[in-house]
C-alpha positions in Angstrom: -30.3 -4.3 4.8 -32.4 -1.1 4.4 -30.9 1.6 2.3 -30.4 3.9 5.2 -28.4 1.3 7.2 -26.4 0.5 4.1 -25.5 4.2 3.6 -24.6 4.5 7.3 -22.3 1.5 7.1 -20.6 2.9 4.0 -20.1 6.3 5.7 -18.7 4.7 8.8 -16.3 2.7 6.7 -15.4 5.8 4.8 -14.5 7.7 8.0 -12.3 4.8 9.1 -10.0 5.3 6.1 -10.4 9.0 5.4 -8.9 10.7 8.4 -10.5 9.3 11.6 -7.7 7.9 13.9 -7.6 4.1 14.0 -6.5 2.0 17.0 -2.7 1.2 17.3 -1.7 2.9 14.1 -2.4 5.9 12.0 -1.9 6.1 8.2 1.6 6.9 7.2 1.8 10.2 5.3 4.6 11.1 2.9 5.7 14.5 1.5 4.6 15.5 -2.0 7.3 15.6 -4.6 10.0 13.7 -2.6 11.2 11.5 -5.5 14.4 9.6 -4.8 17.6 11.3 -6.1 18.4 8.0 -7.9 15.1 8.0 -9.7 15.3 8.5 -13.5 11.7 8.0 -14.6 8.9 10.5 -15.2 8.0 12.6 -12.1 4.3 12.1 -12.5 1.8 12.3 -9.7 0.8 8.7 -9.8 4.4 7.8 -8.8 4.4 10.1 -5.8 3.1 8.5 -2.6 1.1 10.7 -0.2 -0.4 8.2 2.2 -0.1 4.4 2.9 -1.5 2.0 5.4 -2.3 -1.6 6.1 -5.1 -3.2 8.1 -4.8 -6.7 9.6 -7.9 -8.9 9.8 -8.3 -12.5 11.0 -7.4 -14.0 7.7 -6.3 -11.2 5.3 -4.4 -8.0 5.1 -5.7 -4.9 3.4 -3.3 -2.4 1.7 -4.0 1.2 0.6 -1.9 3.8 -1.1 -3.0 7.3 -2.0 -1.0 9.0 -4.8 -0.5 12.6 -5.9 -2.4 11.9 -9.1 -4.9 9.5 -10.6 -3.8 5.8 -10.5 -2.7 4.5 -13.9 -1.7 7.8 -15.5 1.8 6.6 -16.2 2.0 3.5 -18.4 3.7 0.6 -16.6 3.7 2.3 -13.1 2.6 0.3 -10.0 2.7 0.3 -6.2 4.6 -2.3 -4.2 4.3 -3.1 -0.5 7.2 -4.8 1.1 6.3 -7.1 4.0 8.8 -8.3 6.7 7.4 -11.6 8.0 10.4 -12.2 10.2 13.4 -12.8 7.9 13.4 -9.4 6.1 16.5 -7.9 4.5 17.2 -5.1 2.1 18.9 -7.7 -0.1 17.0 -7.3 -3.4 17.6 -3.5 -3.3 21.2 -3.8 -2.2 22.1 -6.4 -4.9 20.9 -4.1 -7.8 22.1 -0.7 -8.8 21.7 2.0 -7.7 21.8 0.8 -4.1 18.7 2.1 -2.3 16.2 1.1 0.4 18.5 0.1 3.2 15.5 0.7 5.6 13.1 -1.4 3.5 13.5 -4.7 5.2 11.2 -7.3 3.6 10.9 -11.0 2.7 7.7 -10.6 0.6 6.4 -8.0 -1.8 2.7 -7.3 -2.7 2.4 -5.7 -6.2 -0.8 -3.6 -6.9 -1.3 -2.7 -10.5 -3.7 -0.1 -12.0 -5.1 -2.8 -14.3 -6.6 -4.4 -11.2 -4.1 -7.3 -11.1 -1.9 -8.1 -8.2 1.0 -10.4 -7.3 2.5 -11.7 -4.1 6.2 -12.4 -4.3 7.8 -14.5 -1.6 11.6 -14.2 -1.1 13.2 -17.4 -0.1 16.6 -18.7 0.8 19.3 -17.3 -1.4 16.9 -14.8 -2.9 14.7 -17.4 -4.7 11.4 -15.8 -5.7 7.9 -17.4 -5.8 5.2 -15.5 -7.6 1.4 -16.0 -6.9 -1.3 -13.9 -8.6 -4.0 -12.4 -6.4 -7.6 -13.5 -7.1 -9.7 -11.3 -9.4 -11.5 -8.6 -7.4 -8.6 -8.3 -4.9 -7.6 -4.9 -6.2 -9.6 -1.7 -6.5 -8.9 1.7 -7.9 -10.7 5.0 -7.1 -9.1 8.1 -8.6 -5.8 8.6 -6.7 -6.2 5.6 -4.4 -5.4 1.9 -5.0 -6.2 -0.8 -2.5 -5.7 -4.6 -2.3 -6.7 -7.5 -0.1 -4.3 -10.3 0.4 -5.1 -13.6 2.3 -2.6 -14.2 5.1 -2.2 -17.7 3.8 -0.3 -16.0 0.9 2.0 -14.3 3.4 3.1 -17.2 5.7 5.3 -16.3 8.7 9.1 -16.6 8.6 9.3 -15.9 12.3 7.0 -13.1 13.2 3.4 -13.3 14.4 1.1 -11.7 11.8 0.4 -8.8 14.1 4.2 -8.1 14.2 4.7 -8.0 10.5 6.1 -4.6 9.3 5.6 -2.9 6.0 7.0 -0.3 3.6 5.7 0.9 0.3 7.3 2.2 -2.9 6.3 3.1 -6.4 7.9 2.1 -9.7 7.6 3.4 -13.2 8.5 -0.1 -14.4 10.2 -3.3 -13.5 14.0 -3.8 -13.5 16.6 -1.3 -12.4 16.4 0.4 -9.0 16.6 3.7 -10.9 12.9 3.1 -11.6 11.9 3.2 -7.9 10.3 6.6 -7.6 9.3 7.1 -3.9 9.3 5.3 -0.6 6.8 5.6 2.2 7.9 5.9 4.9 11.1 7.5 3.7 13.5 6.0 6.2 11.6 3.4 8.3 8.8 0.8 8.2 5.3 0.8 9.7 2.9 -1.7 11.4 -0.6 -2.6 10.4 -3.8 -1.4 12.1 -5.5 -4.2 13.9 -9.2 -3.3 13.9 -11.9 -4.9 16.1 -13.5 -7.9 14.3 -16.8 -6.2 14.1 -15.2 -3.2 12.3 -13.3 -5.2 9.7 -16.1 -5.4 7.2 -16.7 -1.7 7.4 -13.0 -1.0 6.9 -13.0 -3.2 3.8 -15.8 -1.0 2.4 -13.7 2.0 3.4 -10.8 0.8 1.3 -12.7 1.3 -1.9 -14.6 4.4 -0.8 -11.8 6.6 0.6 -10.3 7.8 -2.6 -13.2 10.1 -3.4 -13.3 11.6 0.1 -9.5 12.3 0.1 -9.8 14.1 -3.3 -12.7 16.2 -2.0 -10.8 17.1 1.1 -7.8 18.3 -0.9 -10.1 20.2 -3.3 -11.8 22.0 -0.3 -8.5 22.8 1.2 -7.3 24.4 -2.1 -10.4 26.6 -2.1 -9.6 28.1 1.2 -5.9 28.3 0.9 
């Protein structure tokens, strides 16, 4: 592909995930500094969610989270996306103390780590957990943005069609107690995925990795005129 066309494709993808409205669903925004009252960890920017979204392709789901600071600043911190495939409950949150996340119905969790590793956790009958690592190259980090691509085969239905899956995101300063869950996005509900046209999917994948720099630049320009 000629360089000009390559650049055009990248810019088009960048626009798709850096502020241009997408069909059926817009990115979920979250207020800065809205840490949970139950949270006891460090109130660092990389634990404060500002924007999350998901995009559903024919055979995979793309996840994106924008944080209020560079990804990986806090040792041990990571982003999780809960997925409700049809049998979602808030059980894992409600079984542990403190009790949080009554709105966060899910029966799978996608973990995105700053060290570019990821895990899909399926929640089965009785709370049994199955862990599967994402393939190398599935996670990307650009400044304040972390993205991940997950094959739908790793998120098999428990009753819903893939287009009807719902999502919620949260940050943790480490595994274990619910007191280490820092922020939910959305704060009191779940969201659906964007379902792009097949021809746009490849561009949107490029946009996942590219959008972090544009969002940082947009916030910098806004600060200059504030």
